All heavy atoms as TSV, in Angstrom:
chain	resi	resn	atom	element	x	y	z
A	1	MET	N	N	-5.109	-11.692	15.112
A	1	MET	CA	C	-5.522	-10.340	14.987
A	1	MET	C	C	-4.427	-9.273	15.410
A	1	MET	O	O	-4.583	-8.177	15.175
A	1	MET	CB	C	-6.805	-10.155	15.778
A	1	MET	CG	C	-8.074	-10.737	15.227
A	1	MET	SD	S	-8.487	-10.048	13.635
A	1	MET	CE	C	-8.899	-8.351	13.927
A	2	LYS	N	N	-3.392	-9.812	16.123
A	2	LYS	CA	C	-2.402	-8.942	16.582
A	2	LYS	C	C	-1.664	-8.243	15.410
A	2	LYS	O	O	-1.509	-6.995	15.518
A	2	LYS	CB	C	-1.342	-9.714	17.449
A	2	LYS	CG	C	-0.501	-8.756	18.274
A	2	LYS	CD	C	0.587	-9.572	19.073
A	2	LYS	CE	C	-0.087	-10.204	20.207
A	2	LYS	NZ	N	0.917	-10.879	21.050
A	3	PRO	N	N	-1.313	-9.010	14.366
A	3	PRO	CA	C	-0.681	-8.291	13.202
A	3	PRO	C	C	-1.664	-7.299	12.501
A	3	PRO	O	O	-1.213	-6.252	12.024
A	3	PRO	CB	C	-0.341	-9.417	12.262
A	3	PRO	CG	C	-0.291	-10.591	13.019
A	3	PRO	CD	C	-1.293	-10.408	14.221
A	4	VAL	N	N	-2.911	-7.519	12.589
A	4	VAL	CA	C	-3.899	-6.665	11.950
A	4	VAL	C	C	-3.997	-5.374	12.815
A	4	VAL	O	O	-3.894	-4.262	12.215
A	4	VAL	CB	C	-5.320	-7.274	11.945
A	4	VAL	CG1	C	-6.257	-6.180	11.581
A	4	VAL	CG2	C	-5.308	-8.447	10.990
A	5	VAL	N	N	-3.997	-5.450	14.105
A	5	VAL	CA	C	-3.955	-4.254	14.940
A	5	VAL	C	C	-2.717	-3.418	14.790
A	5	VAL	O	O	-2.760	-2.236	14.662
A	5	VAL	CB	C	-4.229	-4.670	16.432
A	5	VAL	CG1	C	-4.066	-3.487	17.374
A	5	VAL	CG2	C	-5.574	-5.295	16.579
A	6	ILE	N	N	-1.640	-4.116	14.771
A	6	ILE	CA	C	-0.408	-3.440	14.594
A	6	ILE	C	C	-0.365	-2.743	13.167
A	6	ILE	O	O	0.004	-1.551	13.048
A	6	ILE	CB	C	0.835	-4.372	14.632
A	6	ILE	CG1	C	1.015	-4.844	16.075
A	6	ILE	CG2	C	2.169	-3.802	14.235
A	6	ILE	CD1	C	1.879	-6.010	16.301
A	7	GLY	N	N	-0.795	-3.439	12.131
A	7	GLY	CA	C	-0.835	-2.812	10.828
A	7	GLY	C	C	-1.836	-1.566	10.717
A	7	GLY	O	O	-1.560	-0.632	10.100
A	8	LEU	N	N	-2.982	-1.757	11.387
A	8	LEU	CA	C	-3.862	-0.593	11.422
A	8	LEU	C	C	-3.286	0.601	12.093
A	8	LEU	O	O	-3.467	1.651	11.643
A	8	LEU	CB	C	-5.237	-1.087	12.049
A	8	LEU	CG	C	-6.066	-1.958	11.186
A	8	LEU	CD1	C	-7.322	-2.318	11.995
A	8	LEU	CD2	C	-6.509	-1.299	9.985
A	9	ALA	N	N	-2.665	0.404	13.254
A	9	ALA	CA	C	-2.038	1.434	13.975
A	9	ALA	C	C	-0.860	2.093	13.127
A	9	ALA	O	O	-0.823	3.347	13.022
A	9	ALA	CB	C	-1.506	0.956	15.318
A	10	ALA	N	N	-0.043	1.271	12.411
A	10	ALA	CA	C	0.947	1.815	11.604
A	10	ALA	C	C	0.387	2.655	10.506
A	10	ALA	O	O	0.927	3.657	9.969
A	10	ALA	CB	C	1.880	0.695	11.102
A	11	GLY	N	N	-0.643	2.109	9.886
A	11	GLY	CA	C	-1.324	2.803	8.782
A	11	GLY	C	C	-1.933	4.138	9.249
A	11	GLY	O	O	-1.922	5.084	8.513
A	12	LEU	N	N	-2.527	4.145	10.410
A	12	LEU	CA	C	-3.083	5.382	10.874
A	12	LEU	C	C	-2.000	6.391	11.117
A	12	LEU	O	O	-2.122	7.637	10.641
A	12	LEU	CB	C	-3.820	5.117	12.298
A	12	LEU	CG	C	-4.488	6.366	12.836
A	12	LEU	CD1	C	-5.506	7.015	11.968
A	12	LEU	CD2	C	-5.051	6.068	14.196
A	13	VAL	N	N	-0.797	6.033	11.614
A	13	VAL	CA	C	0.272	6.914	11.888
A	13	VAL	C	C	0.906	7.469	10.578
A	13	VAL	O	O	1.036	8.611	10.298
A	13	VAL	CB	C	1.375	6.269	12.689
A	13	VAL	CG1	C	2.654	7.129	12.693
A	13	VAL	CG2	C	0.914	6.001	14.124
A	14	ALA	N	N	0.990	6.545	9.543
A	14	ALA	CA	C	1.449	6.872	8.200
A	14	ALA	C	C	0.423	7.820	7.542
A	14	ALA	O	O	0.789	8.760	6.869
A	14	ALA	CB	C	1.675	5.673	7.361
A	15	ALA	N	N	-0.858	7.565	7.650
A	15	ALA	CA	C	-1.908	8.437	7.067
A	15	ALA	C	C	-1.772	9.862	7.697
A	15	ALA	O	O	-1.950	10.823	6.916
A	15	ALA	CB	C	-3.227	7.805	7.274
A	16	LEU	N	N	-1.670	9.968	8.958
A	16	LEU	CA	C	-1.526	11.238	9.567
A	16	LEU	C	C	-0.292	12.030	9.169
A	16	LEU	O	O	-0.334	13.186	8.853
A	16	LEU	CB	C	-1.584	11.142	11.101
A	16	LEU	CG	C	-2.911	10.694	11.719
A	16	LEU	CD1	C	-2.851	10.434	13.182
A	16	LEU	CD2	C	-4.060	11.685	11.367
A	17	ALA	N	N	0.849	11.279	9.043
A	17	ALA	CA	C	2.118	11.864	8.606
A	17	ALA	C	C	2.004	12.266	7.136
A	17	ALA	O	O	2.477	13.462	6.730
A	17	ALA	CB	C	3.324	10.904	8.813
A	18	LEU	N	N	1.510	11.432	6.232
A	18	LEU	CA	C	1.522	11.796	4.879
A	18	LEU	C	C	0.379	12.835	4.638
A	18	LEU	O	O	0.418	13.618	3.698
A	18	LEU	CB	C	1.090	10.572	4.008
A	18	LEU	CG	C	2.353	9.521	3.969
A	18	LEU	CD1	C	1.955	8.295	3.221
A	18	LEU	CD2	C	3.476	10.258	3.338
A	19	GLY	N	N	-0.708	12.865	5.582
A	19	GLY	CA	C	-1.671	13.999	5.419
A	19	GLY	C	C	-1.044	15.319	5.666
A	19	GLY	O	O	-1.475	16.314	4.958
A	20	ARG	N	N	-0.112	15.414	6.475
A	20	ARG	CA	C	0.538	16.685	6.770
A	20	ARG	C	C	1.363	17.116	5.513
A	20	ARG	O	O	1.432	18.250	5.043
A	20	ARG	CB	C	1.464	16.579	7.934
A	20	ARG	CG	C	0.729	16.524	9.178
A	20	ARG	CD	C	1.605	16.585	10.393
A	20	ARG	NE	N	1.984	17.927	10.661
A	20	ARG	CZ	C	2.967	18.373	11.355
A	20	ARG	NH1	N	3.611	17.456	12.090
A	20	ARG	NH2	N	3.325	19.551	11.538
A	21	LEU	N	N	1.932	16.085	4.837
A	21	LEU	CA	C	2.657	16.378	3.594
A	21	LEU	C	C	1.754	16.853	2.541
A	21	LEU	O	O	1.968	17.697	1.777
A	21	LEU	CB	C	3.470	15.129	3.231
A	21	LEU	CG	C	4.148	15.226	1.849
A	21	LEU	CD1	C	5.395	16.179	1.985
A	21	LEU	CD2	C	4.694	13.814	1.429
A	22	LEU	N	N	0.572	16.225	2.442
A	22	LEU	CA	C	-0.377	16.598	1.393
A	22	LEU	C	C	-0.943	18.028	1.638
A	22	LEU	O	O	-1.176	18.809	0.778
A	22	LEU	CB	C	-1.601	15.633	1.367
A	22	LEU	CG	C	-1.306	14.364	0.507
A	22	LEU	CD1	C	-2.454	13.414	0.674
A	22	LEU	CD2	C	-0.960	14.658	-0.867
A	23	THR	N	N	-1.108	18.353	2.883
A	23	THR	CA	C	-1.606	19.645	3.285
A	23	THR	C	C	-0.546	20.704	2.871
A	23	THR	O	O	-0.942	21.784	2.397
A	23	THR	CB	C	-1.759	19.810	4.774
A	23	THR	OG1	O	-2.813	18.717	5.126
A	23	THR	CG2	C	-2.378	21.062	5.193
A	24	ALA	N	N	0.717	20.348	3.045
A	24	ALA	CA	C	1.692	21.366	2.569
A	24	ALA	C	C	1.842	21.449	1.084
A	24	ALA	O	O	2.108	22.589	0.545
A	24	ALA	CB	C	3.099	20.884	3.148
A	25	GLN	N	N	1.472	20.486	0.362
A	25	GLN	CA	C	1.693	20.393	-1.099
A	25	GLN	C	C	0.450	20.856	-1.895
A	25	GLN	O	O	0.498	21.540	-2.934
A	25	GLN	CB	C	2.060	18.982	-1.599
A	25	GLN	CG	C	3.258	18.456	-1.068
A	25	GLN	CD	C	4.564	19.174	-1.501
A	25	GLN	OE1	O	4.537	19.663	-2.634
A	25	GLN	NE2	N	5.473	19.454	-0.711
A	26	LEU	N	N	-0.801	20.586	-1.351
A	26	LEU	CA	C	-1.972	20.887	-2.052
A	26	LEU	C	C	-2.697	21.974	-1.459
A	26	LEU	O	O	-2.670	22.105	-0.125
A	26	LEU	CB	C	-2.832	19.590	-2.233
A	26	LEU	CG	C	-2.294	18.476	-2.993
A	26	LEU	CD1	C	-3.009	17.263	-2.903
A	26	LEU	CD2	C	-1.971	18.911	-4.462
A	27	TYR	N	N	-3.529	22.619	-2.160
A	27	TYR	CA	C	-4.320	23.706	-1.655
A	27	TYR	C	C	-5.670	23.261	-1.232
A	27	TYR	O	O	-6.329	22.565	-1.878
A	27	TYR	CB	C	-4.526	24.812	-2.730
A	27	TYR	CG	C	-5.240	26.117	-2.366
A	27	TYR	CD1	C	-4.666	26.957	-1.395
A	27	TYR	CD2	C	-6.451	26.332	-2.885
A	27	TYR	CE1	C	-5.332	28.151	-1.082
A	27	TYR	CE2	C	-7.106	27.456	-2.504
A	27	TYR	CZ	C	-6.575	28.300	-1.551
A	27	TYR	OH	O	-7.259	29.529	-1.201
A	28	GLU	N	N	-6.104	23.746	0.019
A	28	GLU	CA	C	-7.389	23.423	0.591
A	28	GLU	C	C	-7.663	21.989	0.790
A	28	GLU	O	O	-8.666	21.495	0.526
A	28	GLU	CB	C	-8.452	24.143	-0.177
A	28	GLU	CG	C	-8.557	25.610	-0.042
A	28	GLU	CD	C	-9.773	26.234	-0.798
A	28	GLU	OE1	O	-10.769	25.522	-1.114
A	28	GLU	OE2	O	-9.711	27.456	-1.085
A	29	ILE	N	N	-6.716	21.317	1.289
A	29	ILE	CA	C	-6.821	19.854	1.491
A	29	ILE	C	C	-6.739	19.718	3.045
A	29	ILE	O	O	-5.712	20.235	3.738
A	29	ILE	CB	C	-5.705	19.032	0.864
A	29	ILE	CG1	C	-5.786	19.160	-0.605
A	29	ILE	CG2	C	-5.757	17.650	1.390
A	29	ILE	CD1	C	-6.999	18.405	-1.153
A	30	SER	N	N	-7.747	19.046	3.703
A	30	SER	CA	C	-7.669	18.784	5.186
A	30	SER	C	C	-7.000	17.462	5.387
A	30	SER	O	O	-7.389	16.384	4.851
A	30	SER	CB	C	-9.122	18.733	5.621
A	30	SER	OG	O	-9.116	18.341	7.012
A	31	ALA	N	N	-6.014	17.391	6.197
A	31	ALA	CA	C	-5.273	16.218	6.502
A	31	ALA	C	C	-5.826	15.370	7.622
A	31	ALA	O	O	-5.654	14.221	7.687
A	31	ALA	CB	C	-3.894	16.522	6.821
A	32	TYR	N	N	-6.616	16.019	8.481
A	32	TYR	CA	C	-7.210	15.260	9.626
A	32	TYR	C	C	-8.702	15.233	9.556
A	32	TYR	O	O	-9.434	16.082	10.132
A	32	TYR	CB	C	-6.786	16.029	10.937
A	32	TYR	CG	C	-5.286	16.212	10.956
A	32	TYR	CD1	C	-4.632	17.415	10.751
A	32	TYR	CD2	C	-4.467	15.127	11.074
A	32	TYR	CE1	C	-3.339	17.555	10.826
A	32	TYR	CE2	C	-3.109	15.169	11.112
A	32	TYR	CZ	C	-2.489	16.479	10.989
A	32	TYR	OH	O	-1.215	16.603	11.026
A	33	ASN	N	N	-9.152	14.288	8.744
A	33	ASN	CA	C	-10.720	14.037	8.767
A	33	ASN	C	C	-11.045	12.913	9.552
A	33	ASN	O	O	-10.779	11.701	9.139
A	33	ASN	CB	C	-11.062	13.886	7.250
A	33	ASN	CG	C	-12.548	13.801	7.056
A	33	ASN	OD1	O	-13.379	13.728	8.066
A	33	ASN	ND2	N	-12.974	13.863	5.886
A	34	PRO	N	N	-11.482	13.031	10.797
A	34	PRO	CA	C	-11.710	11.967	11.754
A	34	PRO	C	C	-12.698	10.939	11.236
A	34	PRO	O	O	-12.720	9.760	11.466
A	34	PRO	CB	C	-12.082	12.597	12.958
A	34	PRO	CG	C	-12.514	14.009	12.666
A	34	PRO	CD	C	-11.856	14.318	11.437
A	35	VAL	N	N	-13.776	11.380	10.513
A	35	VAL	CA	C	-14.834	10.500	9.915
A	35	VAL	C	C	-14.161	9.513	8.943
A	35	VAL	O	O	-14.441	8.399	8.968
A	35	VAL	CB	C	-15.975	11.384	9.357
A	35	VAL	CG1	C	-16.975	10.408	8.736
A	35	VAL	CG2	C	-16.654	12.258	10.397
A	36	LEU	N	N	-13.398	10.122	8.030
A	36	LEU	CA	C	-12.751	9.300	6.973
A	36	LEU	C	C	-11.845	8.315	7.646
A	36	LEU	O	O	-11.827	7.155	7.245
A	36	LEU	CB	C	-12.116	10.119	5.989
A	36	LEU	CG	C	-11.476	9.531	4.840
A	36	LEU	CD1	C	-12.516	8.739	4.017
A	36	LEU	CD2	C	-10.708	10.456	3.957
A	37	LEU	N	N	-10.987	8.774	8.494
A	37	LEU	CA	C	-10.039	7.834	9.175
A	37	LEU	C	C	-10.653	6.794	9.988
A	37	LEU	O	O	-10.319	5.595	9.817
A	37	LEU	CB	C	-9.019	8.702	9.978
A	37	LEU	CG	C	-8.057	9.584	9.252
A	37	LEU	CD1	C	-7.245	10.374	10.248
A	37	LEU	CD2	C	-7.105	8.780	8.371
A	38	SER	N	N	-11.630	7.108	10.714
A	38	SER	CA	C	-12.319	6.055	11.518
A	38	SER	C	C	-13.185	5.077	10.672
A	38	SER	O	O	-13.224	3.901	10.952
A	38	SER	CB	C	-13.198	6.761	12.646
A	38	SER	OG	O	-14.272	7.474	11.966
A	39	ALA	N	N	-13.789	5.638	9.577
A	39	ALA	CA	C	-14.500	4.722	8.676
A	39	ALA	C	C	-13.476	3.728	7.968
A	39	ALA	O	O	-13.943	2.560	7.800
A	39	ALA	CB	C	-15.250	5.566	7.631
A	40	SER	N	N	-12.429	4.266	7.557
A	40	SER	CA	C	-11.438	3.317	6.861
A	40	SER	C	C	-10.866	2.228	7.839
A	40	SER	O	O	-10.784	1.134	7.526
A	40	SER	CB	C	-10.341	4.185	6.210
A	40	SER	OG	O	-9.638	4.836	7.141
A	41	LEU	N	N	-10.615	2.714	9.058
A	41	LEU	CA	C	-10.116	1.818	10.092
A	41	LEU	C	C	-11.203	0.781	10.377
A	41	LEU	O	O	-10.876	-0.449	10.539
A	41	LEU	CB	C	-9.702	2.531	11.347
A	41	LEU	CG	C	-8.427	3.170	11.430
A	41	LEU	CD1	C	-8.209	3.949	12.678
A	41	LEU	CD2	C	-7.346	2.315	11.105
A	42	ALA	N	N	-12.482	1.123	10.509
A	42	ALA	CA	C	-13.504	0.284	10.812
A	42	ALA	C	C	-13.755	-0.778	9.608
A	42	ALA	O	O	-13.919	-1.985	9.933
A	42	ALA	CB	C	-14.832	1.058	11.079
A	43	ILE	N	N	-13.675	-0.342	8.486
A	43	ILE	CA	C	-13.957	-1.174	7.259
A	43	ILE	C	C	-12.727	-2.175	7.168
A	43	ILE	O	O	-13.000	-3.391	6.923
A	43	ILE	CB	C	-14.027	-0.421	5.966
A	43	ILE	CG1	C	-15.440	0.402	5.921
A	43	ILE	CG2	C	-13.940	-1.262	4.708
A	43	ILE	CD1	C	-15.543	1.367	4.790
A	44	LEU	N	N	-11.513	-1.753	7.327
A	44	LEU	CA	C	-10.364	-2.647	7.244
A	44	LEU	C	C	-10.335	-3.641	8.434
A	44	LEU	O	O	-10.100	-4.875	8.224
A	44	LEU	CB	C	-9.067	-1.902	7.215
A	44	LEU	CG	C	-8.871	-1.120	5.858
A	44	LEU	CD1	C	-7.613	-0.262	6.044
A	44	LEU	CD2	C	-8.663	-2.139	4.756
A	45	GLY	N	N	-10.802	-3.080	9.615
A	45	GLY	CA	C	-10.813	-4.049	10.717
A	45	GLY	C	C	-11.843	-5.077	10.622
A	45	GLY	O	O	-11.711	-6.230	10.930
A	46	MET	N	N	-13.083	-4.667	10.131
A	46	MET	CA	C	-14.175	-5.724	9.891
A	46	MET	C	C	-13.729	-6.748	8.824
A	46	MET	O	O	-14.159	-7.974	8.889
A	46	MET	CB	C	-15.471	-5.112	9.558
A	46	MET	CG	C	-16.122	-4.256	10.607
A	46	MET	SD	S	-16.442	-5.297	12.090
A	46	MET	CE	C	-17.512	-6.498	11.461
A	47	ALA	N	N	-13.105	-6.258	7.787
A	47	ALA	CA	C	-12.617	-7.234	6.740
A	47	ALA	C	C	-11.664	-8.215	7.392
A	47	ALA	O	O	-11.729	-9.453	7.011
A	47	ALA	CB	C	-11.924	-6.448	5.614
A	48	ALA	N	N	-10.686	-7.801	8.228
A	48	ALA	CA	C	-9.839	-8.685	8.952
A	48	ALA	C	C	-10.497	-9.682	9.790
A	48	ALA	O	O	-10.043	-10.884	9.913
A	48	ALA	CB	C	-8.797	-7.852	9.656
A	49	VAL	N	N	-11.462	-9.154	10.521
A	49	VAL	CA	C	-12.267	-10.039	11.439
A	49	VAL	C	C	-12.999	-11.114	10.714
A	49	VAL	O	O	-12.959	-12.352	11.011
A	49	VAL	CB	C	-13.289	-9.178	12.309
A	49	VAL	CG1	C	-14.327	-10.140	12.999
A	49	VAL	CG2	C	-12.485	-8.338	13.301
A	50	LEU	N	N	-13.565	-10.745	9.543
A	50	LEU	CA	C	-14.241	-11.782	8.676
A	50	LEU	C	C	-13.218	-12.740	8.117
A	50	LEU	O	O	-13.549	-13.965	8.022
A	50	LEU	CB	C	-15.098	-11.068	7.657
A	50	LEU	CG	C	-16.258	-10.419	8.085
A	50	LEU	CD1	C	-17.024	-9.688	6.966
A	50	LEU	CD2	C	-17.330	-11.400	8.631
A	51	ALA	N	N	-12.101	-12.191	7.679
A	51	ALA	CA	C	-11.056	-13.115	7.191
A	51	ALA	C	C	-10.567	-14.116	8.214
A	51	ALA	O	O	-10.147	-15.213	7.829
A	51	ALA	CB	C	-9.968	-12.242	6.616
A	52	CYS	N	N	-10.542	-13.761	9.429
A	52	CYS	CA	C	-10.060	-14.658	10.532
A	52	CYS	C	C	-11.199	-15.509	11.037
A	52	CYS	O	O	-11.044	-16.679	11.312
A	52	CYS	CB	C	-9.480	-13.874	11.714
A	52	CYS	SG	S	-8.042	-12.962	11.273
A	53	LEU	N	N	-12.431	-14.948	11.013
A	53	LEU	CA	C	-13.601	-15.694	11.545
A	53	LEU	C	C	-14.030	-16.854	10.773
A	53	LEU	O	O	-14.388	-17.912	11.266
A	53	LEU	CB	C	-14.741	-14.623	11.848
A	53	LEU	CG	C	-15.947	-15.213	12.601
A	53	LEU	CD1	C	-15.525	-15.547	14.059
A	53	LEU	CD2	C	-17.050	-14.285	12.595
A	54	ILE	N	N	-14.096	-16.634	9.465
A	54	ILE	CA	C	-14.681	-17.724	8.613
A	54	ILE	C	C	-13.775	-19.070	8.629
A	54	ILE	O	O	-14.472	-20.043	8.985
A	54	ILE	CB	C	-14.899	-17.114	7.137
A	54	ILE	CG1	C	-15.940	-16.071	7.109
A	54	ILE	CG2	C	-15.241	-18.185	6.193
A	54	ILE	CD1	C	-16.064	-15.319	5.882
A	55	PRO	N	N	-12.514	-18.907	8.428
A	55	PRO	CA	C	-11.767	-20.183	8.648
A	55	PRO	C	C	-11.721	-20.756	10.076
A	55	PRO	O	O	-11.771	-22.042	10.218
A	55	PRO	CB	C	-10.300	-19.847	8.207
A	55	PRO	CG	C	-10.474	-18.546	7.474
A	55	PRO	CD	C	-11.693	-17.887	8.010
A	56	ALA	N	N	-11.788	-19.850	11.052
A	56	ALA	CA	C	-11.883	-20.431	12.391
A	56	ALA	C	C	-13.101	-21.149	12.755
A	56	ALA	O	O	-13.162	-22.096	13.392
A	56	ALA	CB	C	-11.605	-19.241	13.353
A	57	ARG	N	N	-14.166	-20.590	12.177
A	57	ARG	CA	C	-15.514	-21.127	12.425
A	57	ARG	C	C	-15.642	-22.555	11.719
A	57	ARG	O	O	-16.172	-23.447	12.268
A	57	ARG	CB	C	-16.583	-20.174	11.936
A	57	ARG	CG	C	-18.004	-20.756	12.245
A	57	ARG	CD	C	-18.881	-19.599	12.492
A	57	ARG	NE	N	-20.288	-20.050	12.493
A	57	ARG	CZ	C	-20.964	-20.443	13.560
A	57	ARG	NH1	N	-20.384	-20.370	14.733
A	57	ARG	NH2	N	-22.117	-20.826	13.412
A	58	ARG	N	N	-15.098	-22.601	10.547
A	58	ARG	CA	C	-15.032	-23.838	9.768
A	58	ARG	C	C	-14.210	-24.869	10.571
A	58	ARG	O	O	-14.410	-26.067	10.511
A	58	ARG	CB	C	-14.444	-23.677	8.437
A	58	ARG	CG	C	-14.700	-24.842	7.503
A	58	ARG	CD	C	-14.197	-24.621	6.129
A	58	ARG	NE	N	-14.375	-23.342	5.506
A	58	ARG	CZ	C	-13.708	-22.861	4.565
A	58	ARG	NH1	N	-12.651	-23.539	4.023
A	58	ARG	NH2	N	-14.088	-21.651	4.087
A	59	ALA	N	N	-13.092	-24.355	11.098
A	59	ALA	CA	C	-12.185	-25.326	11.822
A	59	ALA	C	C	-12.821	-25.938	13.102
A	59	ALA	O	O	-12.526	-27.051	13.507
A	59	ALA	CB	C	-10.946	-24.619	12.158
A	60	THR	N	N	-13.767	-25.118	13.767
A	60	THR	CA	C	-14.309	-25.587	14.952
A	60	THR	C	C	-15.423	-26.766	14.730
A	60	THR	O	O	-15.809	-27.410	15.574
A	60	THR	CB	C	-14.974	-24.491	15.702
A	60	THR	OG1	O	-16.014	-23.842	14.935
A	60	THR	CG2	C	-13.999	-23.517	16.194
A	61	ARG	N	N	-15.839	-26.833	13.484
A	61	ARG	CA	C	-16.875	-27.859	13.082
A	61	ARG	C	C	-16.256	-29.200	12.933
A	61	ARG	O	O	-16.983	-30.170	12.757
A	61	ARG	CB	C	-17.650	-27.371	11.978
A	61	ARG	CG	C	-18.434	-26.178	12.190
A	61	ARG	CD	C	-19.286	-25.747	10.997
A	61	ARG	NE	N	-20.023	-24.552	11.304
A	61	ARG	CZ	C	-20.818	-23.885	10.353
A	61	ARG	NH1	N	-20.705	-24.285	9.087
A	61	ARG	NH2	N	-21.441	-22.849	10.669
A	62	ILE	N	N	-14.935	-29.314	12.724
A	62	ILE	CA	C	-14.282	-30.554	12.496
A	62	ILE	C	C	-13.882	-31.250	13.740
A	62	ILE	O	O	-13.464	-30.592	14.700
A	62	ILE	CB	C	-12.994	-30.324	11.631
A	62	ILE	CG1	C	-13.419	-29.602	10.318
A	62	ILE	CG2	C	-12.218	-31.622	11.453
A	62	ILE	CD1	C	-12.174	-29.280	9.513
A	63	ASN	N	N	-14.158	-32.576	13.850
A	63	ASN	CA	C	-13.817	-33.305	15.019
A	63	ASN	C	C	-12.242	-33.397	15.099
A	63	ASN	O	O	-11.655	-33.736	14.068
A	63	ASN	CB	C	-14.343	-34.755	14.812
A	63	ASN	CG	C	-14.130	-35.515	16.083
A	63	ASN	OD1	O	-13.564	-35.089	17.098
A	63	ASN	ND2	N	-14.663	-36.772	16.074
A	64	PRO	N	N	-11.632	-33.035	16.263
A	64	PRO	CA	C	-10.189	-33.024	16.276
A	64	PRO	C	C	-9.519	-34.428	16.080
A	64	PRO	O	O	-8.417	-34.497	15.412
A	64	PRO	CB	C	-9.931	-32.573	17.765
A	64	PRO	CG	C	-11.175	-31.954	18.165
A	64	PRO	CD	C	-12.297	-32.520	17.459
A	65	ILE	N	N	-10.184	-35.433	16.470
A	65	ILE	CA	C	-9.623	-36.864	16.205
A	65	ILE	C	C	-9.610	-37.114	14.715
A	65	ILE	O	O	-8.647	-37.720	14.213
A	65	ILE	CB	C	-10.536	-37.863	16.956
A	65	ILE	CG1	C	-10.512	-37.566	18.527
A	65	ILE	CG2	C	-9.971	-39.278	16.738
A	65	ILE	CD1	C	-9.153	-37.627	19.118
A	66	GLU	N	N	-10.694	-36.768	14.012
A	66	GLU	CA	C	-10.706	-36.980	12.608
A	66	GLU	C	C	-9.656	-36.126	11.901
A	66	GLU	O	O	-9.001	-36.638	10.910
A	66	GLU	CB	C	-12.134	-36.683	11.981
A	66	GLU	CG	C	-13.111	-37.615	12.397
A	66	GLU	CD	C	-14.454	-37.233	11.851
A	66	GLU	OE1	O	-14.524	-36.421	10.896
A	66	GLU	OE2	O	-15.447	-37.731	12.388
A	67	ALA	N	N	-9.502	-34.934	12.308
A	67	ALA	CA	C	-8.430	-33.989	11.753
A	67	ALA	C	C	-6.984	-34.555	11.909
A	67	ALA	O	O	-6.176	-34.687	11.093
A	67	ALA	CB	C	-8.503	-32.624	12.333
A	68	LEU	N	N	-6.740	-35.100	13.227
A	68	LEU	CA	C	-5.475	-35.718	13.451
A	68	LEU	C	C	-5.242	-37.022	12.822
A	68	LEU	O	O	-4.164	-37.355	12.287
A	68	LEU	CB	C	-5.299	-35.873	14.928
A	68	LEU	CG	C	-5.080	-34.638	15.823
A	68	LEU	CD1	C	-5.157	-35.036	17.253
A	68	LEU	CD2	C	-3.775	-33.969	15.419
A	69	HIS	N	N	-6.308	-37.812	12.565
A	69	HIS	CA	C	-6.309	-39.056	11.841
A	69	HIS	C	C	-5.960	-38.766	10.360
A	69	HIS	O	O	-5.263	-39.538	9.686
A	69	HIS	CB	C	-7.426	-39.821	12.029
A	69	HIS	CG	C	-7.488	-41.212	11.407
A	69	HIS	ND1	N	-6.479	-42.152	11.514
A	69	HIS	CD2	C	-8.339	-41.794	10.571
A	69	HIS	CE1	C	-6.763	-43.210	10.832
A	69	HIS	NE2	N	-7.893	-42.999	10.283
A	70	PHE	N	N	-6.574	-37.753	9.769
A	70	PHE	CA	C	-6.488	-37.407	8.400
A	70	PHE	C	C	-4.946	-36.970	8.111
A	70	PHE	O	O	-4.407	-37.267	7.041
A	70	PHE	CB	C	-7.391	-36.297	7.991
A	70	PHE	CG	C	-7.226	-35.909	6.575
A	70	PHE	CD1	C	-7.707	-36.795	5.548
A	70	PHE	CD2	C	-6.692	-34.708	6.156
A	70	PHE	CE1	C	-7.560	-36.451	4.221
A	70	PHE	CE2	C	-6.578	-34.438	4.897
A	70	PHE	CZ	C	-7.073	-35.224	3.901
A	71	GLU	N	N	-4.326	-36.308	9.026
A	71	GLU	CA	C	-2.967	-35.871	8.901
A	71	GLU	C	C	-2.052	-36.973	8.966
A	71	GLU	O	O	-1.082	-37.155	8.354
A	71	GLU	CB	C	-2.570	-34.750	9.920
A	71	GLU	CG	C	-3.207	-33.472	9.853
A	71	GLU	CD	C	-2.792	-32.721	8.632
A	71	GLU	OE1	O	-1.641	-32.703	8.287
A	71	GLU	OE2	O	-3.633	-32.060	8.011
């Protein structure tokens, strides 16, 4: 999850920086919409948690001795 957190933080910084650019280029555009930014971070974070949780949960159901013997 460490790369996910780093990626989300970098994406947030990039979104804020590019939002300022869009505000300068387009008329009546708000660059800082906290609801939209927090919702997108939450959705991407939950997708990453599910992507990590499903294989990890499947791996915990396997007997370690059987997994080592199979390898």
